The first five atom37 places (N, CA, C, CB, O) and aatype in JSON, in Angstrom:
{
  "aatype": [20, 20, 20, 20, 20, 20, 20, 20, 20, 20, 20, 20, 20, 20, 20, 20, 20, 20, 20, 20, 20, 20, 20, 20, 20, 20, 20, 20, 20, 20, 20, 20, 20, 20, 20, 20, 20, 20, 20, 20, 20, 20, 20, 20, 20, 20, 20, 20, 20, 20, 20, 20, 20, 20, 20, 20, 20, 20, 20, 20, 20, 20, 20, 20, 20, 20, 20, 20, 20, 20, 20, 20, 20, 20, 20, 20, 20, 20, 20, 20, 20, 20, 20, 20, 20, 20, 20, 20, 20, 20, 20, 20, 20, 20, 20, 20, 20, 20, 20, 20, 20, 20, 20, 20, 20, 20, 20, 20, 20, 20, 20, 20, 20, 20, 20, 20, 20, 20, 20, 20, 20, 20],
  "atom_mask": [
    [1, 1, 1, 1, 1],
    [1, 1, 1, 1, 1],
    [1, 1, 1, 1, 1],
    [1, 1, 1, 1, 1],
    [1, 1, 1, 1, 1],
    [1, 1, 1, 1, 1],
    [1, 1, 1, 1, 1],
    [1, 1, 1, 1, 1],
    [1, 1, 1, 1, 1],
    [1, 1, 1, 1, 1],
    [1, 1, 1, 1, 1],
    [1, 1, 1, 1, 1],
    [1, 1, 1, 1, 1],
    [1, 1, 1, 1, 1],
    [1, 1, 1, 1, 1],
    [1, 1, 1, 1, 1],
    [1, 1, 1, 1, 1],
    [1, 1, 1, 1, 1],
    [1, 1, 1, 1, 1],
    [1, 1, 1, 1, 1],
    [1, 1, 1, 1, 1],
    [1, 1, 1, 1, 1],
    [1, 1, 1, 1, 1],
    [1, 1, 1, 1, 1],
    [1, 1, 1, 1, 1],
    [1, 1, 1, 1, 1],
    [1, 1, 1, 1, 1],
    [1, 1, 1, 1, 1],
    [1, 1, 1, 1, 1],
    [1, 1, 1, 1, 1],
    [1, 1, 1, 1, 1],
    [1, 1, 1, 1, 1],
    [1, 1, 1, 1, 1],
    [1, 1, 1, 1, 1],
    [1, 1, 1, 1, 1],
    [1, 1, 1, 1, 1],
    [1, 1, 1, 1, 1],
    [1, 1, 1, 1, 1],
    [1, 1, 1, 1, 1],
    [1, 1, 1, 1, 1],
    [1, 1, 1, 1, 1],
    [1, 1, 1, 1, 1],
    [1, 1, 1, 1, 1],
    [1, 1, 1, 1, 1],
    [1, 1, 1, 1, 1],
    [1, 1, 1, 1, 1],
    [1, 1, 1, 1, 1],
    [1, 1, 1, 1, 1],
    [1, 1, 1, 1, 1],
    [1, 1, 1, 1, 1],
    [1, 1, 1, 1, 1],
    [1, 1, 1, 1, 1],
    [1, 1, 1, 1, 1],
    [1, 1, 1, 1, 1],
    [1, 1, 1, 1, 1],
    [1, 1, 1, 1, 1],
    [1, 1, 1, 1, 1],
    [1, 1, 1, 1, 1],
    [1, 1, 1, 1, 1],
    [1, 1, 1, 1, 1],
    [1, 1, 1, 1, 1],
    [1, 1, 1, 1, 1],
    [1, 1, 1, 1, 1],
    [1, 1, 1, 1, 1],
    [1, 1, 1, 1, 1],
    [1, 1, 1, 1, 1],
    [1, 1, 1, 1, 1],
    [1, 1, 1, 1, 1],
    [1, 1, 1, 1, 1],
    [1, 1, 1, 1, 1],
    [1, 1, 1, 1, 1],
    [1, 1, 1, 1, 1],
    [1, 1, 1, 1, 1],
    [1, 1, 1, 1, 1],
    [1, 1, 1, 1, 1],
    [1, 1, 1, 1, 1],
    [1, 1, 1, 1, 1],
    [1, 1, 1, 1, 1],
    [1, 1, 1, 1, 1],
    [1, 1, 1, 1, 1],
    [1, 1, 1, 1, 1],
    [1, 1, 1, 1, 1],
    [1, 1, 1, 1, 1],
    [1, 1, 1, 1, 1],
    [1, 1, 1, 1, 1],
    [1, 1, 1, 1, 1],
    [1, 1, 1, 1, 1],
    [1, 1, 1, 1, 1],
    [1, 1, 1, 1, 1],
    [1, 1, 1, 1, 1],
    [1, 1, 1, 1, 1],
    [1, 1, 1, 1, 1],
    [1, 1, 1, 1, 1],
    [1, 1, 1, 1, 1],
    [1, 1, 1, 1, 1],
    [1, 1, 1, 1, 1],
    [1, 1, 1, 1, 1],
    [1, 1, 1, 1, 1],
    [1, 1, 1, 1, 1],
    [1, 1, 1, 1, 1],
    [1, 1, 1, 1, 1],
    [1, 1, 1, 1, 1],
    [1, 1, 1, 1, 1],
    [1, 1, 1, 1, 1],
    [1, 1, 1, 1, 1],
    [1, 1, 1, 1, 1],
    [1, 1, 1, 1, 1],
    [1, 1, 1, 1, 1],
    [1, 1, 1, 1, 1],
    [1, 1, 1, 1, 1],
    [1, 1, 1, 1, 1],
    [1, 1, 1, 1, 1],
    [1, 1, 1, 1, 1],
    [1, 1, 1, 1, 1],
    [1, 1, 1, 1, 1],
    [1, 1, 1, 1, 1],
    [1, 1, 1, 1, 1],
    [1, 1, 1, 1, 1],
    [1, 1, 1, 1, 1],
    [1, 1, 1, 1, 1],
    [1, 1, 1, 1, 1],
    [1, 1, 1, 1, 1]
  ],
  "atom_positions": [
    [[83.84, 111.84, 108.3], [83.84, 112.3, 109.65], [82.7, 113.28, 109.85], [85.18, 112.93, 110.01], [82.43, 114.13, 109.01]],
    [[82.05, 113.14, 110.99], [80.96, 114.05, 111.31], [81.54, 115.3, 111.95], [79.91, 113.37, 112.24], [82.56, 115.25, 112.64]],
    [[80.87, 116.4, 111.71], [81.34, 117.65, 112.29], [80.41, 118.06, 113.41], [81.44, 118.75, 111.23], [79.25, 117.64, 113.44]],
    [[80.88, 118.87, 114.31], [80.05, 119.36, 115.39], [80.1, 118.43, 116.59], [78.62, 119.54, 114.91], [80.95, 117.55, 116.69]],
    [[79.16, 118.64, 117.47], [79.11, 117.84, 118.69], [78.27, 116.6, 118.45], [78.55, 118.67, 119.87], [77.15, 116.69, 117.94]],
    [[78.79, 115.49, 118.81], [78.05, 114.23, 118.69], [77.98, 113.57, 120.06], [78.7, 113.29, 117.65], [78.91, 113.67, 120.86]],
    [[76.87, 112.89, 120.3], [76.74, 112.13, 121.54], [76.87, 110.67, 121.18], [75.39, 112.43, 122.27], [76.11, 110.15, 120.36]],
    [[77.82, 110.01, 121.78], [78.05, 108.6, 121.5], [77.69, 107.83, 122.77], [79.54, 108.34, 121.07], [78.23, 108.08, 123.84]],
    [[76.77, 106.88, 122.63], [76.39, 106.08, 123.78], [77.26, 104.84, 123.84], [74.9, 105.7, 123.72], [77.45, 104.14, 122.84]],
    [[77.77, 104.59, 124.99], [78.57, 103.39, 125.18], [77.95, 102.58, 126.31], [80.07, 103.74, 125.5], [77.28, 103.11, 127.19]],
    [[78.18, 101.29, 126.25], [77.67, 100.43, 127.31], [78.44, 100.73, 128.58], [77.8, 98.92, 126.93], [79.65, 100.93, 128.55]],
    [[77.71, 100.77, 129.71], [78.44, 101.05, 130.96], [79.44, 99.95, 131.25], [77.45, 101.2, 132.15], [79.18, 98.76, 131.05]],
    [[80.58, 100.37, 131.73], [81.62, 99.38, 132.06], [81.14, 98.53, 133.22], [82.97, 100.08, 132.41], [80.61, 99.05, 134.21]],
    [[81.32, 97.24, 133.1], [80.89, 96.35, 134.17], [81.86, 96.45, 135.33], [80.79, 94.88, 133.67], [83.08, 96.36, 135.17]],
    [[81.29, 96.64, 136.51], [82.09, 96.71, 137.72], [82.45, 95.29, 138.13], [81.33, 97.46, 138.86], [81.59, 94.41, 138.1]],
    [[83.68, 95.05, 138.51], [84.02, 93.71, 139.0], [83.25, 93.43, 140.28], [85.56, 93.57, 139.24], [83.13, 94.3, 141.14]],
    [[82.73, 92.2, 140.39], [81.99, 91.85, 141.59], [82.93, 91.76, 142.77], [81.24, 90.51, 141.4], [84.04, 91.23, 142.67]],
    [[82.47, 92.29, 143.87], [83.29, 92.26, 145.07], [82.85, 91.08, 145.93], [83.19, 93.59, 145.86], [81.65, 90.84, 146.1]],
    [[83.8, 90.37, 146.46], [83.53, 89.26, 147.36], [83.83, 89.72, 148.77], [84.36, 88.0, 146.98], [84.91, 90.25, 149.06]],
    [[82.86, 89.52, 149.63], [83.05, 89.91, 151.02], [83.67, 88.74, 151.76], [81.7, 90.35, 151.69], [83.14, 87.63, 151.73]],
    [[84.78, 88.98, 152.41], [85.49, 87.96, 153.15], [85.49, 88.35, 154.62], [86.94, 87.76, 152.61], [85.88, 89.46, 154.98]],
    [[85.04, 87.43, 155.45], [85.03, 87.7, 156.88], [85.81, 86.61, 157.59], [83.58, 87.79, 157.42], [85.81, 85.46, 157.15]],
    [[86.45, 86.98, 158.66], [87.15, 85.96, 159.44], [86.13, 85.26, 160.33], [88.31, 86.59, 160.29], [85.11, 85.84, 160.71]],
    [[86.42, 84.01, 160.66], [85.52, 83.23, 161.5], [86.27, 82.79, 162.74], [84.96, 82.0, 160.73], [87.46, 82.48, 162.69]],
    [[85.57, 82.78, 163.84], [86.15, 82.3, 165.08], [85.37, 81.09, 165.53], [86.16, 83.41, 166.16], [84.13, 81.1, 165.53]],
    [[86.07, 80.05, 165.93], [85.44, 78.82, 166.37], [85.83, 78.53, 167.81], [85.82, 77.64, 165.45], [86.96, 78.76, 168.22]],
    [[84.86, 78.03, 168.56], [85.11, 77.67, 169.95], [85.92, 76.39, 169.99], [83.79, 77.52, 170.74], [85.79, 75.54, 169.1]],
    [[86.73, 76.24, 171.0], [87.52, 75.03, 171.21], [86.58, 73.91, 171.65], [88.65, 75.27, 172.28], [85.74, 74.12, 172.52]],
    [[86.72, 72.71, 171.05], [85.86, 71.57, 171.37], [86.74, 70.44, 171.85], [85.01, 71.14, 170.15], [87.77, 70.14, 171.25]],
    [[86.33, 69.81, 172.94], [87.09, 68.65, 173.42], [86.71, 67.44, 172.58], [86.82, 68.38, 174.93], [85.69, 67.45, 171.89]],
    [[87.52, 66.39, 172.62], [87.33, 65.2, 171.78], [86.01, 64.5, 171.98], [88.41, 64.24, 172.03], [85.53, 63.86, 171.05]],
    [[85.39, 64.57, 173.16], [84.16, 63.83, 173.4], [82.93, 64.71, 173.46], [84.28, 63.06, 174.67], [81.84, 64.21, 173.75]],
    [[83.06, 65.98, 173.19], [81.91, 66.88, 173.29], [80.84, 66.49, 172.29], [82.35, 68.33, 173.07], [81.13, 66.27, 171.11]],
    [[79.6, 66.42, 172.74], [78.49, 66.15, 171.85], [78.21, 64.68, 171.62], [78.73, 66.8, 170.56], [77.12, 64.35, 171.15]],
    [[79.13, 63.8, 171.93], [78.92, 62.37, 171.71], [78.41, 61.75, 173.0], [80.23, 61.68, 171.24], [78.91, 62.05, 174.08]],
    [[77.4, 60.87, 172.88], [76.91, 60.2, 174.08], [78.02, 59.36, 174.7], [75.69, 59.32, 173.76], [78.92, 58.89, 174.0]],
    [[77.97, 59.18, 175.99], [78.99, 58.4, 176.7], [79.08, 57.0, 176.12], [78.68, 58.33, 178.21], [78.06, 56.31, 176.01]],
    [[80.27, 56.56, 175.75], [80.49, 55.21, 175.24], [80.13, 55.03, 173.78], [79.73, 54.25, 176.05], [80.2, 53.91, 173.28]],
    [[79.73, 56.1, 173.07], [79.29, 55.94, 171.68], [80.45, 55.55, 170.78], [78.65, 57.24, 171.17], [80.39, 54.51, 170.12]],
    [[81.49, 56.34, 170.75], [82.67, 56.05, 169.93], [82.3, 55.58, 168.53], [83.52, 55.0, 170.6], [81.44, 56.16, 167.88]],
    [[82.96, 54.53, 168.09], [82.75, 53.99, 166.75], [81.46, 53.18, 166.65], [83.93, 53.13, 166.35], [81.01, 52.87, 165.55]],
    [[80.88, 52.83, 167.78], [79.67, 52.01, 167.79], [78.54, 52.61, 166.96], [79.21, 51.79, 169.21], [77.74, 51.88, 166.39]],
    [[78.46, 53.94, 166.9], [77.38, 54.57, 166.14], [77.5, 54.29, 164.65], [77.37, 56.07, 166.39], [76.52, 54.43, 163.92]],
    [[78.68, 53.92, 164.18], [78.89, 53.65, 162.76], [78.75, 52.17, 162.38], [80.26, 54.13, 162.37], [78.58, 51.85, 161.2]],
    [[78.81, 51.3, 163.34], [78.88, 49.87, 163.04], [77.66, 49.31, 162.32], [79.08, 49.12, 164.31], [77.79, 48.31, 161.62]],
    [[76.49, 49.91, 162.45], [75.29, 49.41, 161.8], [74.93, 50.17, 160.53], [74.13, 49.46, 162.75], [73.88, 49.93, 159.94]],
    [[75.8, 51.09, 160.09], [75.55, 51.84, 158.87], [75.75, 50.91, 157.66], [76.49, 53.09, 158.77], [76.77, 50.23, 157.56]],
    [[74.76, 50.87, 156.76], [74.85, 50.04, 155.56], [75.68, 50.76, 154.49], [73.42, 49.7, 155.01], [75.47, 51.94, 154.23]],
    [[76.62, 50.03, 153.89], [77.45, 50.6, 152.83], [77.36, 49.68, 151.61], [78.94, 50.77, 153.29], [77.31, 48.46, 151.75]],
    [[77.35, 50.26, 150.41], [77.25, 49.43, 149.21], [78.58, 48.72, 148.91], [76.84, 50.28, 148.0], [79.64, 49.33, 148.96]],
    [[78.49, 47.43, 148.6], [79.65, 46.63, 148.21], [79.36, 46.11, 146.81], [79.93, 45.45, 149.22], [78.27, 45.58, 146.56]],
    [[80.3, 46.26, 145.9], [80.13, 45.78, 144.53], [81.17, 44.71, 144.23], [80.25, 46.94, 143.53], [82.28, 44.74, 144.75]],
    [[80.78, 43.76, 143.39], [81.67, 42.67, 142.99], [81.9, 42.79, 141.48], [81.08, 41.27, 143.37], [80.95, 42.96, 140.72]],
    [[83.15, 42.7, 141.07], [83.49, 42.79, 139.65], [84.08, 41.47, 139.17], [84.48, 43.96, 139.39], [85.07, 40.99, 139.72]],
    [[83.47, 40.89, 138.16], [83.98, 39.65, 137.57], [85.0, 39.94, 136.48], [82.83, 38.82, 137.0], [85.84, 39.09, 136.18]],
    [[84.93, 41.1, 135.89], [85.81, 41.49, 134.79], [85.18, 42.65, 134.06], [86.09, 40.3, 133.82], [84.12, 43.13, 134.45]],
    [[85.82, 43.09, 133.0], [85.23, 44.15, 132.19], [85.59, 43.94, 130.74], [85.69, 45.52, 132.67], [86.34, 43.03, 130.39]],
    [[85.06, 44.8, 129.9], [85.29, 44.67, 128.46], [85.1, 46.03, 127.83], [84.33, 43.62, 127.83], [84.4, 46.89, 128.38]],
    [[85.71, 46.23, 126.69], [85.52, 47.46, 125.91], [84.95, 47.05, 124.57], [86.86, 48.27, 125.75], [85.56, 46.26, 123.84]],
    [[83.79, 47.59, 124.25], [83.2, 47.31, 122.95], [82.75, 48.63, 122.33], [82.0, 46.32, 123.07], [82.53, 49.62, 123.03]],
    [[82.62, 48.63, 121.02], [82.25, 49.85, 120.31], [80.75, 50.11, 120.47], [82.62, 49.74, 118.82], [79.98, 49.22, 120.83]],
    [[80.37, 51.34, 120.21], [78.95, 51.7, 120.25], [78.18, 50.84, 119.25], [78.75, 53.22, 119.95], [77.05, 50.43, 119.52]],
    [[78.78, 50.56, 118.1], [78.14, 49.71, 117.1], [77.81, 48.34, 117.7], [79.05, 49.55, 115.87], [76.72, 47.81, 117.5]],
    [[78.78, 47.77, 118.45], [78.55, 46.46, 119.06], [77.47, 46.54, 120.15], [79.87, 45.92, 119.66], [76.67, 45.62, 120.29]],
    [[77.45, 47.65, 120.9], [76.42, 47.82, 121.93], [75.04, 47.83, 121.27], [76.65, 49.14, 122.73], [74.11, 47.19, 121.76]],
    [[74.92, 48.56, 120.17], [73.64, 48.65, 119.48], [73.19, 47.32, 118.89], [73.71, 49.69, 118.39], [72.01, 47.12, 118.64]],
    [[74.13, 46.41, 118.66], [73.8, 45.1, 118.1], [73.48, 44.06, 119.18], [74.95, 44.59, 117.25], [73.09, 42.94, 118.85]],
    [[73.64, 44.42, 120.46], [73.37, 43.48, 121.53], [71.87, 43.2, 121.63], [73.88, 44.03, 122.86], [71.04, 44.06, 121.38]],
    [[71.57, 41.97, 121.98], [70.18, 41.58, 122.17], [70.14, 40.31, 122.99], [69.45, 41.38, 120.82], [71.18, 39.81, 123.41]],
    [[68.95, 39.79, 123.22], [68.84, 38.53, 123.97], [69.69, 37.44, 123.34], [67.37, 38.08, 124.06], [69.61, 37.2, 122.13]],
    [[70.49, 36.79, 124.14], [71.37, 35.74, 123.65], [72.77, 36.22, 123.29], [70.76, 35.1, 122.46], [73.67, 35.4, 123.08]],
    [[72.97, 37.54, 123.22], [74.3, 38.07, 122.93], [75.22, 37.76, 124.1], [74.24, 39.6, 122.67], [74.78, 37.68, 125.24]],
    [[76.5, 37.59, 123.82], [77.5, 37.33, 124.85], [78.59, 38.39, 124.74], [78.1, 35.89, 124.7], [79.12, 38.65, 123.66]],
    [[78.9, 39.0, 125.88], [80.0, 39.96, 125.95], [81.13, 39.28, 126.71], [79.57, 41.33, 126.65], [80.96, 38.92, 127.87]],
    [[82.26, 39.09, 126.05], [83.4, 38.43, 126.67], [84.12, 39.39, 127.59], [84.36, 37.87, 125.61], [84.41, 40.52, 127.21]],
    [[84.43, 38.93, 128.81], [85.15, 39.75, 129.77], [86.65, 39.51, 129.64], [84.68, 39.46, 131.21], [87.08, 38.53, 129.02]],
    [[87.44, 40.4, 130.22], [88.89, 40.36, 130.03], [89.62, 39.44, 131.0], [89.44, 41.72, 130.15], [90.84, 39.29, 130.88]],
    [[88.93, 38.82, 131.96], [89.61, 38.02, 132.97], [89.37, 36.53, 132.74], [89.15, 38.42, 134.37], [88.27, 36.13, 132.37]],
    [[90.4, 35.71, 132.96], [90.22, 34.26, 132.88], [89.27, 33.76, 133.97], [91.57, 33.54, 132.98], [89.14, 34.39, 135.02]],
    [[88.62, 32.64, 133.72], [87.66, 32.07, 134.65], [88.27, 31.81, 136.02], [87.1, 30.78, 134.09], [87.6, 32.0, 137.04]],
    [[89.51, 31.4, 136.07], [90.13, 31.07, 137.36], [90.56, 32.3, 138.15], [91.34, 30.19, 137.12], [90.97, 32.17, 139.31]],
    [[90.47, 33.48, 137.58], [90.84, 34.71, 138.29], [89.81, 35.03, 139.37], [90.97, 35.9, 137.31], [88.62, 34.8, 139.17]],
    [[90.26, 35.55, 140.52], [89.3, 35.89, 141.57], [88.46, 37.11, 141.2], [90.04, 36.15, 142.89], [88.9, 37.97, 140.44]],
    [[87.26, 37.15, 141.74], [86.42, 38.33, 141.6], [86.96, 39.4, 142.55], [84.91, 38.01, 141.9], [87.66, 39.08, 143.51]],
    [[86.64, 40.65, 142.28], [87.14, 41.76, 143.09], [85.97, 42.42, 143.82], [87.89, 42.78, 142.22], [84.92, 42.67, 143.22]],
    [[86.16, 42.7, 145.1], [85.16, 43.4, 145.89], [85.55, 44.86, 146.03], [84.99, 42.75, 147.28], [86.71, 45.18, 146.3]],
    [[84.58, 45.73, 145.84], [84.82, 47.17, 145.95], [83.92, 47.78, 147.0], [84.61, 47.85, 144.6], [82.73, 47.45, 147.08]],
    [[84.48, 48.65, 147.78], [83.75, 49.44, 148.75], [84.04, 50.89, 148.44], [84.14, 49.07, 150.24], [85.19, 51.34, 148.52]],
    [[83.0, 51.63, 148.07], [83.19, 53.04, 147.71], [84.25, 53.21, 146.62], [83.58, 53.86, 148.95], [85.11, 54.07, 146.72]],
    [[84.18, 52.4, 145.6], [85.06, 52.43, 144.43], [86.51, 52.08, 144.74], [85.01, 53.78, 143.81], [87.39, 52.32, 143.92]],
    [[86.77, 51.52, 145.91], [88.12, 51.09, 146.25], [88.12, 49.57, 146.41], [88.62, 51.78, 147.56], [87.31, 49.01, 147.14]],
    [[89.04, 48.91, 145.71], [89.13, 47.46, 145.82], [89.69, 47.11, 147.18], [90.02, 46.87, 144.69], [90.76, 47.58, 147.57]],
    [[88.95, 46.27, 147.93], [89.41, 45.94, 149.27], [89.56, 44.45, 149.5], [88.47, 46.5, 150.28], [90.13, 44.05, 150.52]],
    [[89.08, 43.6, 148.58], [89.21, 42.16, 148.77], [89.03, 41.44, 147.45], [88.2, 41.64, 149.8], [88.53, 42.0, 146.48]],
    [[89.46, 40.17, 147.42], [89.2, 39.31, 146.27], [88.61, 38.01, 146.8], [90.52, 39.03, 145.44], [88.76, 37.67, 147.98]],
    [[87.93, 37.3, 145.91], [87.32, 36.05, 146.34], [86.77, 35.27, 145.16], [86.22, 36.32, 147.34], [86.9, 35.67, 144.01]],
    [[86.14, 34.15, 145.47], [85.57, 33.31, 144.43], [84.05, 33.35, 144.51], [86.07, 31.85, 144.56], [83.47, 33.48, 145.59]],
    [[83.41, 33.25, 143.36], [81.96, 33.31, 143.26], [81.37, 31.98, 143.73], [81.5, 33.63, 141.8], [81.84, 30.91, 143.34]],
    [[80.34, 32.05, 144.59], [79.66, 30.87, 145.09], [78.16, 31.09, 144.94], [80.04, 30.58, 146.59], [77.71, 32.19, 144.63]],
    [[77.39, 30.03, 145.15], [75.94, 30.12, 145.14], [75.45, 29.79, 146.55], [75.3, 29.16, 144.07], [75.81, 28.77, 147.12]],
    [[74.62, 30.7, 147.11], [74.08, 30.52, 148.46], [72.56, 30.65, 148.37], [74.7, 31.56, 149.47], [72.04, 31.72, 148.07]],
    [[71.86, 29.56, 148.64], [70.4, 29.56, 148.59], [69.86, 30.14, 147.29], [69.83, 30.34, 149.77], [68.92, 30.93, 147.3]],
    [[70.46, 29.74, 146.18], [69.99, 30.18, 144.87], [70.41, 31.59, 144.49], [68.52, 30.09, 144.83], [69.94, 32.12, 143.48]],
    [[71.26, 32.21, 145.27], [71.74, 33.57, 144.97], [73.26, 33.54, 144.88], [71.27, 34.59, 146.04], [73.92, 32.71, 145.5]],
    [[73.8, 34.48, 144.1], [75.25, 34.59, 144.01], [75.8, 35.11, 145.33], [75.65, 35.51, 142.86], [75.15, 35.88, 146.03]],
    [[77.01, 34.69, 145.64], [77.74, 35.18, 146.8], [79.21, 35.2, 146.45], [77.47, 34.32, 148.06], [79.59, 34.8, 145.35]],
    [[80.01, 35.65, 147.36], [81.46, 35.65, 147.14], [82.14, 35.17, 148.41], [81.97, 37.07, 146.73], [81.85, 35.64, 149.5]],
    [[83.04, 34.23, 148.25], [83.81, 33.7, 149.36], [85.13, 34.47, 149.39], [84.04, 32.15, 149.23], [85.92, 34.38, 148.45]],
    [[85.35, 35.22, 150.46], [86.54, 36.06, 150.56], [87.79, 35.19, 150.65], [86.45, 36.99, 151.8], [87.87, 34.28, 151.48]],
    [[88.75, 35.47, 149.78], [90.02, 34.75, 149.78], [91.15, 35.62, 150.31], [90.35, 34.27, 148.38], [92.09, 35.11, 150.92]],
    [[91.05, 36.94, 150.08], [92.14, 37.83, 150.48], [91.59, 39.22, 150.76], [93.25, 37.88, 149.4], [90.84, 39.77, 149.96]],
    [[91.97, 39.78, 151.91], [91.7, 41.18, 152.21], [92.94, 41.97, 151.81], [91.33, 41.41, 153.74], [94.05, 41.64, 152.24]],
    [[92.76, 42.99, 151.0], [93.9, 43.75, 150.48], [94.28, 44.89, 151.41], [93.57, 44.3, 149.1], [93.43, 45.43, 152.12]],
    [[95.54, 45.23, 151.41], [96.03, 46.37, 152.19], [95.44, 47.65, 151.59], [97.59, 46.42, 152.21], [95.29, 47.74, 150.38]],
    [[95.12, 48.61, 152.42], [94.58, 49.88, 151.9], [95.57, 50.53, 150.95], [94.24, 50.85, 153.06], [96.78, 50.54, 151.2]],
    [[95.04, 51.06, 149.85], [95.89, 51.75, 148.89], [95.85, 53.24, 149.18], [95.45, 51.46, 147.44], [94.78, 53.8, 149.41]],
    [[97.01, 53.87, 149.17], [97.07, 55.31, 149.39], [96.54, 56.0, 148.15], [98.52, 55.78, 149.72], [96.82, 55.59, 147.02]],
    [[95.74, 57.06, 148.39], [95.2, 57.8, 147.27], [96.3, 58.62, 146.6], [94.06, 58.71, 147.72], [97.18, 59.17, 147.26]],
    [[96.22, 58.67, 145.27], [97.22, 59.44, 144.51], [96.86, 60.9, 144.57], [97.3, 58.96, 143.04], [95.69, 61.27, 144.52]],
    [[97.89, 61.75, 144.69], [97.66, 63.19, 144.71], [97.11, 63.63, 143.38], [98.95, 63.95, 145.05], [97.52, 63.14, 142.33]],
    [[96.18, 64.58, 143.42], [95.61, 65.13, 142.19], [96.49, 66.23, 141.63], [94.21, 65.66, 142.45], [96.16, 66.79, 140.59]],
    [[97.6, 66.55, 142.28], [98.48, 67.64, 141.81], [99.29, 67.21, 140.64], [99.4, 68.1, 142.91], [100.08, 67.99, 140.12]]
  ]
}
């Protein structure tokens, strides 16, 4: 033990950061304010959205991925007669069969699916 007066330096205690919270007031807006007359849903009808088609999927090991090359075949989990699935924004919305249209793949819609309710994240 040291005798006499000693000065011990300590790190300053960190002050907790304060968050400033303010209340906000918003003006009342009627349902049609800001929208051109007759616009309604029409403004959305020409918006392009990505649609994806899924033929099936597969799970393979990283080892198998590294062994893939030209001529390799990855087997999918769905039988050939199973319909392909159409997805809009990661939600399945229809099924159909694969067709060829002018040398390109297409899908012939067989069934439009009912919207699925999102599961709670709680």
